[in-house]
N, C-alpha and C positions, 0 to 999 in steps of 0.2 A: 739363418745366414743375413748378411747386413741389405738390407735392403739402399741403403742410399749408395754404396759404393756398386749393386748391383745394378742403379740403378747408371751410375757413373759409366760401367764397363758394359752394359749395351752401349749407349749412345755413343760411347768413342770407337764403339765395332763396328756400327751404322753410321758414322762419316766417315769411312773407312774407306778408297772409290771402288777399292776390290774389295771393298768387306771381310778384310780381315788381318786382326790387330793383336804386336806380341803383346803377349799378358808377362811383363813383368815386374816384381818383387812378392816374396812369399805370402802378402796378404791379400793381392789380387790373386794371386796365382789358388791360393785357400779359397777363396771365392767364386772364381772359376770354374772350378772343379765341381761347388754345389749346386750351381749354377746348370753345369752340363748333366749332374745327379738330377735335376730338377727340370730337363729338356729341355729349356734356354738357347745353351750354348753347344758346339762343335769345338772341340780340342783337337788339336792335332798336336806331334813336335815338327817343328821348325828346322826342316834342312838335314834333319837325322841327331840332332844334338839334346843330349841331354834334359838340359837345364832351357831353353824355350819353347814357349808355351802360344802354337797362334792361335786364334778364336777367331769365329764365324759364329753368326745368329739364325737359330732355327726357325723355323714357320712359329713354332711359339713363343722363343725369346722373343718375335717382333708383333705377337700379339700383346704381351707384356710388358713390353718397351713401350706402344700405343696408350695403355691403362698409365704407365711413368710418367704422358706429358702432361696428364693433371694431375697437378699441384696435391690434389684433394683427395683425389683416388688413391696418393702413394702413402699420406698421411691417416686416414681409414688402414689400408691393407697392416702400415704399422703400426698401428692402436692396434688390431684384430692379433697381429703376429708375437710381439713382441711382450713377456709377462710385464704387466702391475709390478710397480713399486709396492714393497709391501707397508710402508706406511699411508698409501695409496689405498692398498685390498684393507684396512685395519678400523679408515672413516665410517 
């Protein structure tokens, strides 16, 4: 999961007055689907269309979003999840 993009998506959904955000673009849709699998988002099709996806944040997603508000926590999560570069490992 791309934590930077996930953070942006969570913030965008939470910023919507009705709590519903249209997910556009292939990368964002892919990330949103991963976030749904993790329990952070609830995705639905917009007005019965095949391509438009609407996202709402789950309670778990709100908790994760609160963690993302602290940049040091975001960085620690990123460091823990992302594999280290081969050059850093061989040192």
